[in-house]
LODREN-484288 format. One line per field, with one value per atom (N, C-alpha, C): atom name; x negated, y, z. Coordinates in nm, 2 decimals. Example, Ala and Ser with C-alpha at 12.3 -4.5 7.8 and 13.67 -1.06 7.14 Angstrom:
<tizas>
name (N CA C N CA C)
c1 (-1.32 -1.23 -1.32 -1.28 -1.37 -1.29)
c2 (-0.57 -0.45 -0.33 -0.22 -0.11 0.00)
c3 (0.78 0.78 0.78 0.71 0.71 0.79)
</tizas>
This chain:
<tizas>
name (N CA C N CA C N CA C N CA C N CA C N CA C N CA C N CA C N CA C N CA C N CA C N CA C N CA C N CA C N CA C N CA C N CA C N CA C N CA C N CA C N CA C N CA C N CA C N CA C N CA C N CA C N CA C N CA C N CA C N CA C N CA C N CA C N CA C N CA C N CA C N CA C N CA C N CA C N CA C N CA C N CA C N CA C N CA C N CA C N CA C N CA C N CA C N CA C N CA C N CA C N CA C N CA C N CA C N CA C N CA C N CA C N CA C N CA C N CA C N CA C N CA C N CA C N CA C N CA C N CA C N CA C N CA C N CA C N CA C N CA C N CA C N CA C N CA C N CA C N CA C N CA C N CA C N CA C N CA C N CA C N CA C N CA C N CA C N CA C N CA C N CA C N CA C N CA C N CA C N CA C N CA C N CA C N CA C N CA C N CA C N CA C N CA C N CA C N CA C N CA C N CA C N CA C N CA C N CA C N CA C N CA C N CA C N CA C N CA C N CA C N CA C N CA C N CA C N CA C N CA C N CA C N CA C N CA C N CA C N CA C N CA C N CA C N CA C N CA C N CA C N CA C N CA C N CA C N CA C N CA C N CA C N CA C N CA C N CA C N CA C N CA C N CA C N CA C N CA C N CA C N CA C N CA C N CA C N CA C N CA C N CA C N CA C N CA C N CA C N CA C N CA C N CA C N CA C N CA C N CA C N CA C N CA C N CA C N CA C N CA C N CA C N CA C N CA C N CA C N CA C N CA C N CA C N CA C N CA C N CA C N CA C N CA C N CA C N CA C N CA C N CA C N CA C N CA C N CA C N CA C N CA C N CA C N CA C N CA C N CA C N CA C N CA C N CA C N CA C)
c1 (0.61 0.48 0.41 0.41 0.35 0.42 0.55 0.63 0.60 0.59 0.55 0.42 0.32 0.18 0.18 0.26 0.26 0.34 0.45 0.52 0.43 0.36 0.27 0.16 0.10 0.00 0.05 0.18 0.24 0.26 0.31 0.34 0.21 0.10 -0.03 -0.08 -0.07 -0.11 -0.03 0.10 0.19 0.16 0.14 0.10 -0.04 -0.13 -0.26 -0.25 -0.17 -0.15 -0.08 0.01 0.08 -0.02 -0.10 -0.20 -0.30 -0.34 -0.42 -0.35 -0.23 -0.16 -0.11 -0.12 -0.08 -0.19 -0.30 -0.42 -0.39 -0.29 -0.26 -0.20 -0.15 -0.09 -0.19 -0.31 -0.42 -0.51 -0.58 -0.68 -0.79 -0.82 -0.92 -0.97 -1.08 -1.13 -1.09 -1.07 -1.04 -1.10 -1.10 -1.15 -1.04 -1.03 -0.93 -1.00 -1.00 -1.05 -0.94 -0.92 -0.80 -0.85 -0.77 -0.79 -0.66 -0.65 -0.52 -0.53 -0.41 -0.40 -0.38 -0.47 -0.45 -0.37 -0.31 -0.23 -0.26 -0.30 -0.32 -0.20 -0.13 -0.01 -0.05 -0.11 -0.16 -0.07 -0.06 0.01 -0.07 -0.03 -0.11 -0.04 0.05 0.12 0.02 0.02 -0.07 -0.20 -0.22 -0.35 -0.33 -0.42 -0.41 -0.40 -0.50 -0.50 -0.52 -0.44 -0.44 -0.42 -0.51 -0.49 -0.49 -0.37 -0.35 -0.35 -0.38 -0.38 -0.52 -0.57 -0.71 -0.71 -0.81 -0.84 -0.92 -0.87 -0.94 -0.94 -0.99 -1.00 -1.02 -1.01 -1.04 -1.09 -1.17 -1.23 -1.20 -1.15 -1.11 -1.16 -1.21 -1.24 -1.16 -1.09 -1.00 -1.01 -0.96 -0.95 -0.80 -0.74 -0.60 -0.60 -0.52 -0.52 -0.43 -0.36 -0.27 -0.13 -0.09 0.05 0.11 0.05 0.10 0.02 -0.05 -0.13 -0.27 -0.33 -0.46 -0.53 -0.66 -0.74 -0.82 -0.82 -0.89 -0.98 -1.09 -1.18 -1.19 -1.19 -1.19 -1.25 -1.27 -1.32 -1.22 -1.17 -1.08 -1.13 -1.14 -1.18 -1.05 -0.99 -0.87 -0.88 -1.00 -1.02 -1.07 -1.10 -1.15 -1.05 -1.00 -0.89 -0.95 -0.90 -0.96 -0.86 -0.90 -0.82 -0.91 -0.86 -0.94 -0.85 -0.91 -0.84 -0.94 -0.95 -1.05 -1.19 -1.28 -1.42 -1.44 -1.33 -1.34 -1.29 -1.37 -1.33 -1.35 -1.26 -1.27 -1.24 -1.31 -1.28 -1.28 -1.20 -1.19 -1.19 -1.27 -1.28 -1.26 -1.14 -1.13 -1.16 -1.22 -1.25 -1.24 -1.21 -1.18 -1.24 -1.30 -1.34 -1.23 -1.17 -1.06 -1.07 -1.00 -0.98 -0.83 -0.77 -0.62 -0.58 -0.46 -0.39 -0.29 -0.27 -0.18 -0.09 0.04 0.13 0.19 0.18 0.24 0.36 0.47 0.60 0.61 0.62 0.64 0.78 0.81 0.95 0.98 0.89 0.90 0.76 0.74 0.61 0.50 0.54 0.44 0.44 0.54 0.56 0.55 0.46 0.45 0.46 0.51 0.52 0.43 0.34 0.23 0.25 0.25 0.25 0.12 0.06 -0.07 -0.05 -0.12 -0.13 -0.26 -0.33 -0.46 -0.51 -0.64 -0.71 -0.81 -0.84 -0.93 -1.02 -1.14 -1.23 -1.23 -1.16 -1.14 -1.24 -1.32 -1.42 -1.38 -1.37 -1.33 -1.44 -1.49 -1.59 -1.53 -1.58 -1.53 -1.65 -1.63 -1.73 -1.66 -1.73 -1.67 -1.77 -1.72 -1.80 -1.74 -1.81 -1.77 -1.87 -1.83 -1.93 -2.05 -2.17 -2.29 -2.33 -2.25 -2.28 -2.20 -2.25 -2.18 -2.22 -2.13 -2.15 -2.07 -2.11 -2.04 -2.02 -1.92 -1.90 -1.82 -1.83 -1.76 -1.72 -1.61 -1.57 -1.51 -1.52 -1.47 -1.37 -1.26 -1.16 -1.10 -1.06 -1.00 -0.85 -0.79 -0.65 -0.58 -0.45 -0.38 -0.38 -0.37 -0.36 -0.25 -0.17 -0.06 -0.06 -0.01 0.00 0.12 0.16 0.26 0.23 0.24 0.20 0.29 0.29 0.36 0.26 0.24 0.14 0.21 0.14 0.20 0.08 0.11 0.00 -0.01 -0.13 -0.17 -0.21 -0.29 -0.34 -0.33 -0.36 -0.36 -0.47 -0.57 -0.68 -0.67 -0.60 -0.60 -0.46 -0.45 -0.33 -0.35 -0.25 -0.25 -0.17 -0.21 -0.14 -0.12 0.00 0.04 0.07 0.00 0.02 0.01 0.04 0.02 -0.03 -0.13 -0.19 -0.18 -0.16 -0.15 -0.21 -0.28 -0.34 -0.34 -0.42 -0.42 -0.57 -0.59 -0.72 -0.72 -0.83 -0.84 -0.97 -0.97 -1.09 -1.06 -1.15 -1.13 -0.99 -0.93 -0.80 -0.68 -0.71 -0.61 -0.59 -0.46 -0.43 -0.35 -0.37 -0.29 -0.28 -0.16 -0.14 -0.20 -0.25 -0.31 -0.27 -0.24 -0.20 -0.27 -0.27 -0.33 -0.24 -0.19 -0.11 -0.21 -0.22 -0.32 -0.26 -0.34 -0.32 -0.45 -0.46 -0.58 -0.57 -0.69 -0.70 -0.74 -0.68 -0.71 -0.75 -0.87 -0.93 -0.96 -0.91 -0.94 -1.07 -1.16 -1.28 -1.32)
c2 (1.81 1.76 1.85 1.98 2.08 2.10 2.09 2.10 1.98 1.87 1.75 1.76 1.81 1.82 1.93 2.04 2.14 2.08 2.01 1.95 1.85 1.77 1.67 1.74 1.85 1.92 1.99 2.04 2.10 2.00 1.88 1.77 1.73 1.71 1.67 1.77 1.90 2.00 2.00 1.98 1.98 1.86 1.74 1.63 1.64 1.71 1.74 1.83 1.93 2.02 1.95 1.87 1.79 1.70 1.63 1.54 1.62 1.74 1.82 1.86 1.90 1.95 1.83 1.71 1.60 1.51 1.58 1.51 1.41 1.44 1.35 1.22 1.21 1.08 1.00 1.05 0.98 0.92 0.81 0.76 0.87 0.88 0.98 0.96 1.02 1.01 1.14 1.14 1.26 1.26 1.38 1.39 1.47 1.45 1.51 1.55 1.68 1.73 1.79 1.75 1.80 1.83 1.92 1.96 1.97 1.93 1.94 1.91 1.87 1.84 1.69 1.64 1.50 1.49 1.37 1.35 1.20 1.19 1.05 1.03 0.92 0.88 0.80 0.87 0.81 0.85 0.77 0.80 0.89 1.01 1.10 1.12 1.03 1.05 1.03 1.12 1.11 1.18 1.24 1.31 1.46 1.52 1.67 1.75 1.72 1.79 1.69 1.70 1.61 1.68 1.67 1.73 1.62 1.58 1.47 1.52 1.65 1.71 1.77 1.75 1.80 1.83 1.91 1.94 1.82 1.78 1.67 1.70 1.60 1.62 1.49 1.49 1.37 1.40 1.31 1.32 1.19 1.20 1.08 1.09 0.98 0.97 0.86 0.89 0.79 0.78 0.67 0.65 0.62 0.71 0.69 0.62 0.51 0.43 0.48 0.59 0.66 0.62 0.52 0.47 0.50 0.59 0.62 0.55 0.44 0.37 0.42 0.42 0.46 0.37 0.37 0.30 0.41 0.42 0.53 0.47 0.54 0.51 0.64 0.64 0.76 0.75 0.87 0.89 0.98 0.95 1.03 1.05 1.17 1.21 1.26 1.19 1.23 1.34 1.37 1.48 1.42 1.51 1.48 1.51 1.41 1.42 1.42 1.50 1.51 1.49 1.44 1.43 1.45 1.51 1.52 1.52 1.48 1.47 1.50 1.63 1.67 1.66 1.58 1.57 1.47 1.40 1.30 1.35 1.34 1.38 1.27 1.26 1.15 1.21 1.18 1.22 1.10 1.10 1.00 1.06 1.00 1.05 0.93 0.91 0.80 0.85 0.77 0.80 0.67 0.68 0.56 0.57 0.46 0.45 0.35 0.39 0.32 0.29 0.18 0.15 0.13 0.21 0.20 0.20 0.15 0.16 0.28 0.35 0.47 0.46 0.51 0.53 0.67 0.74 0.87 0.86 0.91 0.92 1.07 1.10 1.24 1.28 1.37 1.42 1.52 1.60 1.70 1.70 1.77 1.77 1.82 1.91 1.97 1.91 1.84 1.79 1.64 1.59 1.44 1.40 1.28 1.21 1.10 1.09 0.99 0.90 0.77 0.67 0.60 0.58 0.51 0.40 0.29 0.17 0.10 0.07 0.00 -0.05 -0.08 -0.12 -0.02 0.00 0.09 0.03 0.06 0.02 0.14 0.13 0.25 0.23 0.33 0.34 0.45 0.41 0.50 0.52 0.64 0.68 0.73 0.68 0.73 0.79 0.90 0.96 1.00 0.96 0.98 1.06 1.15 1.23 1.21 1.16 1.15 1.23 1.35 1.44 1.46 1.43 1.45 1.33 1.22 1.10 1.10 1.05 1.04 0.91 0.87 0.75 0.75 0.67 0.66 0.52 0.49 0.36 0.38 0.29 0.29 0.15 0.14 0.01 0.03 -0.07 -0.06 -0.18 -0.15 -0.26 -0.23 -0.34 -0.33 -0.32 -0.21 -0.18 -0.14 -0.16 -0.10 0.05 0.11 0.26 0.29 0.38 0.42 0.58 0.62 0.77 0.80 0.93 0.98 1.13 1.17 1.31 1.36 1.49 1.57 1.66 1.65 1.74 1.83 1.94 2.04 2.08 2.07 2.11 2.26 2.31 2.45 2.47 2.37 2.37 2.22 2.19 2.05 1.96 2.03 1.96 1.97 2.06 2.09 2.08 2.02 2.01 2.05 2.10 2.12 2.01 1.95 1.83 1.85 1.82 1.82 1.67 1.62 1.48 1.44 1.31 1.25 1.11 1.08 0.95 0.89 0.76 0.70 0.56 0.54 0.41 0.39 0.29 0.26 0.26 0.33 0.33 0.22 0.15 0.05 0.05 0.06 0.05 -0.04 -0.14 -0.23 -0.28 -0.32 -0.38 -0.28 -0.15 -0.05 0.01 0.01 0.06 0.19 0.27 0.40 0.43 0.47 0.51 0.65 0.68 0.81 0.85 0.98 1.03 1.16 1.20 1.33 1.39 1.51 1.59 1.69 1.69 1.77 1.85 1.95 2.02 2.03 2.01 2.00 2.02 2.01 2.03 1.90 1.87 1.75 1.80 1.75 1.80 1.67 1.67 1.57 1.60 1.50 1.52 1.40)
c3 (-5.85 -5.80 -5.71 -5.74 -5.66 -5.53 -5.53 -5.40 -5.31 -5.37 -5.29 -5.22 -5.30 -5.24 -5.13 -5.15 -5.05 -4.92 -4.94 -4.83 -4.76 -4.83 -4.76 -4.69 -4.75 -4.68 -4.55 -4.56 -4.44 -4.33 -4.37 -4.27 -4.21 -4.29 -4.24 -4.14 -4.17 -4.07 -3.95 -3.96 -3.84 -3.75 -3.81 -3.73 -3.67 -3.74 -3.68 -3.56 -3.57 -3.46 -3.34 -3.37 -3.27 -3.20 -3.27 -3.21 -3.12 -3.16 -3.08 -2.95 -2.96 -2.84 -2.75 -2.79 -2.71 -2.67 -2.62 -2.57 -2.47 -2.38 -2.27 -2.32 -2.44 -2.49 -2.57 -2.59 -2.66 -2.55 -2.58 -2.49 -2.46 -2.33 -2.29 -2.15 -2.12 -1.98 -1.91 -1.78 -1.71 -1.57 -1.51 -1.37 -1.30 -1.17 -1.08 -0.95 -0.92 -0.79 -0.72 -0.59 -0.51 -0.37 -0.31 -0.17 -0.10 0.03 0.09 0.24 0.30 0.44 0.46 0.55 0.59 0.72 0.74 0.86 0.90 1.03 1.09 1.18 1.15 1.23 1.35 1.45 1.57 1.69 1.79 1.91 2.00 2.03 2.12 2.25 2.29 2.42 2.53 2.63 2.75 2.72 2.61 2.58 2.59 2.65 2.67 2.54 2.45 2.32 2.21 2.10 1.99 1.86 1.77 1.64 1.54 1.49 1.39 1.25 1.23 1.09 1.07 0.95 0.91 0.76 0.72 0.58 0.52 0.40 0.33 0.18 0.11 -0.04 -0.11 -0.24 -0.32 -0.45 -0.51 -0.64 -0.71 -0.83 -0.91 -1.05 -1.11 -1.25 -1.30 -1.42 -1.47 -1.62 -1.67 -1.82 -1.85 -1.93 -1.97 -2.11 -2.11 -2.23 -2.34 -2.31 -2.41 -2.41 -2.33 -2.33 -2.19 -2.12 -1.98 -1.87 -1.90 -1.81 -1.80 -1.68 -1.65 -1.55 -1.55 -1.45 -1.38 -1.25 -1.17 -1.07 -1.05 -0.94 -0.86 -0.73 -0.66 -0.52 -0.46 -0.32 -0.26 -0.14 -0.06 0.08 0.12 0.26 0.32 0.42 0.47 0.58 0.62 0.72 0.85 0.94 1.07 1.18 1.25 1.35 1.49 1.58 1.71 1.82 1.93 2.05 2.17 2.28 2.40 2.52 2.63 2.76 2.87 2.91 3.01 2.95 3.01 2.96 2.86 2.81 2.71 2.58 2.48 2.34 2.24 2.15 2.05 1.91 1.81 1.67 1.58 1.48 1.38 1.24 1.15 1.02 0.92 0.87 0.77 0.62 0.55 0.41 0.33 0.20 0.12 -0.02 -0.06 -0.20 -0.26 -0.38 -0.43 -0.57 -0.61 -0.75 -0.77 -0.86 -0.87 -1.02 -1.03 -1.16 -1.14 -1.25 -1.25 -1.37 -1.35 -1.46 -1.46 -1.58 -1.59 -1.67 -1.62 -1.69 -1.73 -1.85 -1.90 -1.88 -1.79 -1.77 -1.87 -1.91 -2.02 -2.09 -2.20 -2.26 -2.17 -2.07 -1.98 -1.84 -1.80 -1.67 -1.66 -1.57 -1.56 -1.42 -1.40 -1.27 -1.27 -1.17 -1.17 -1.05 -1.07 -0.96 -0.96 -0.84 -0.83 -0.73 -0.75 -0.66 -0.68 -0.57 -0.58 -0.45 -0.45 -0.33 -0.29 -0.16 -0.11 0.00 0.00 0.11 0.20 0.31 0.40 0.52 0.53 0.63 0.73 0.86 0.96 1.06 1.08 1.17 1.29 1.41 1.54 1.61 1.68 1.76 1.90 2.01 2.14 2.23 2.30 2.40 2.54 2.64 2.77 2.86 2.90 2.97 2.88 2.92 2.85 2.76 2.77 2.69 2.56 2.46 2.33 2.26 2.17 2.09 1.97 1.87 1.74 1.70 1.62 1.56 1.43 1.34 1.22 1.18 1.11 1.06 0.92 0.83 0.70 0.68 0.62 0.59 0.45 0.38 0.26 0.28 0.22 0.25 0.11 0.11 -0.01 0.00 -0.12 -0.13 -0.23 -0.20 -0.30 -0.31 -0.42 -0.43 -0.53 -0.52 -0.60 -0.63 -0.76 -0.79 -0.90 -0.90 -1.01 -1.07 -1.20 -1.26 -1.37 -1.40 -1.50 -1.59 -1.72 -1.82 -1.83 -1.80 -1.82 -1.97 -2.02 -2.15 -2.20 -2.32 -2.36 -2.28 -2.23 -2.16 -2.01 -1.95 -1.81 -1.75 -1.63 -1.56 -1.42 -1.35 -1.21 -1.15 -1.04 -0.98 -0.83 -0.79 -0.65 -0.62 -0.52 -0.49 -0.35 -0.32 -0.19 -0.20 -0.12 -0.12 0.02 0.04 0.17 0.18 0.29 0.32 0.47 0.52 0.66 0.71 0.82 0.89 1.00 1.02 1.13 1.19 1.33 1.41 1.53 1.56 1.67 1.69 1.58 1.59 1.59 1.61 1.62 1.48 1.43 1.30 1.31 1.21 1.20 1.05 1.01 0.87 0.85 0.74 0.71 0.57 0.55 0.42 0.40 0.27 0.23 0.12 0.15 0.06 -0.01 -0.14 -0.21 -0.32 -0.36 -0.48 -0.55 -0.68 -0.75 -0.90 -0.97 -1.11 -1.18 -1.29 -1.37 -1.50 -1.54 -1.67 -1.76 -1.88 -1.98 -2.05 -2.07 -2.15 -2.23)
</tizas>
């Protein structure tokens, strides 16, 4: 009887420790902050200077249901892209507010592969300078947004994540794909 009680107590403690170390498999809320490089897939032929790469970032708040599925709301700034030709300069800055579903497949206990898909309200701000004249415009369109990430557990509550997100920017009927490759920190709370 004493051996059974000790065995049950040991199993109870082991399962308790396992539950504490597997926070990511339990329902929880989390936040993700990332920074990285954005790329605008625009045609720059015939333009004197064109910078289609820029620094961007994203912030995400999510709720993980504990079975690999999550619901995420986020803001992504893809960066500020510039082009100029003589006295004419143009800059574009796409940003998105998104609502996505995500699924995390645990490759190992510490390594996870995350796929995301959802909808985003993509707002693209344009600013043009022609000599001493300047003007701005912005348009918002609903677009699909997708992402793929690989994350690694540093602790049961913290993960580092390397990811890519992609959507489409549109202004005055002109469309261009935009993506952001990031590295960031994900914290469960």
